[in-house]
C-alpha positions, 0 to 999 in steps of 0.5 A: 192430270191423268184422271182429268184426261180420262174424264174428258175422253169419257165425256167426249165419247158420251156426247158423241153417242148421244149425238148419234142416238139423236141422229138415228131418230125413229129408225129401226136398224135391220138385222142382216142375217135374220137369225132365229130369235133366242127362245124364252119362257118367262113369267109375268107379274101374275105368275103366267108364263109367256113363251116366245113360241106362243107368239109364232106367226105374229110380229113380236116387239120385245123391249128389255128395260129396268125400273131404274133406267131413266130412258126406259121410264121416258119411253114407257108411256109411248110404248103403251100408246103404241100397244093400244094401236098395234094390238088391233093389228095382232102385233104383240108387245112384251117388256122384259124387265132385267134383274128386278123382282115383282114388287119393284115392278109393281111399284113402278107400274103404279106410276107407269101403268101398262096393259102389255105383258111385263116379263121378269128376267131376274137372272138376266139369262135371256138378256144375255142370250139376246146380247143386250148391252144397254137399256132400253134395247128392243128387238122386232121379231118377224112372224117366222121367229127371226130377228128383223130389227134392233133398236138401242135407246129410246124411241117415240113408239107412237111415231107414225113412220115407226108404227108403219114400219112395224106393220109392214113386217106383218104385211110382208108375211101375209104377201109371201103366203 
């Protein structure tokens, strides 16, 4: 009987969270304190190192994900389409795979090809530094290297409002110079 009550409570909480995620729509959630984004240096599948510092002065979208995560799989195609549009605006997209090796990621990209860099956080150290507790989680970093927005859960990254909000971060920097 206790097990049944616990199961019902867990299911209720799950549906509540799903409902809240649906209500959130395509929103980007501002990070009020605009603290500096934790730095990192991670390797991609071609053994090329990418450091967050390399992208200073640009808007950077950092998406934490894993191949086993169904919502991550769902949003990957729209991330690629968004990247094709945003790279023209000199906006960077980095996907950080949590805890998996290059072979696993390589197999995944056969079904979900992307042209933006996929970095490997095999020991999840960077994931922990960012405080990620669920996948996918995305951070938008402003040109000064500060955390501007957080997104928990999937988004349709080709949504015009979402793309315009990201572009606005870049134009805010340009207007402040």
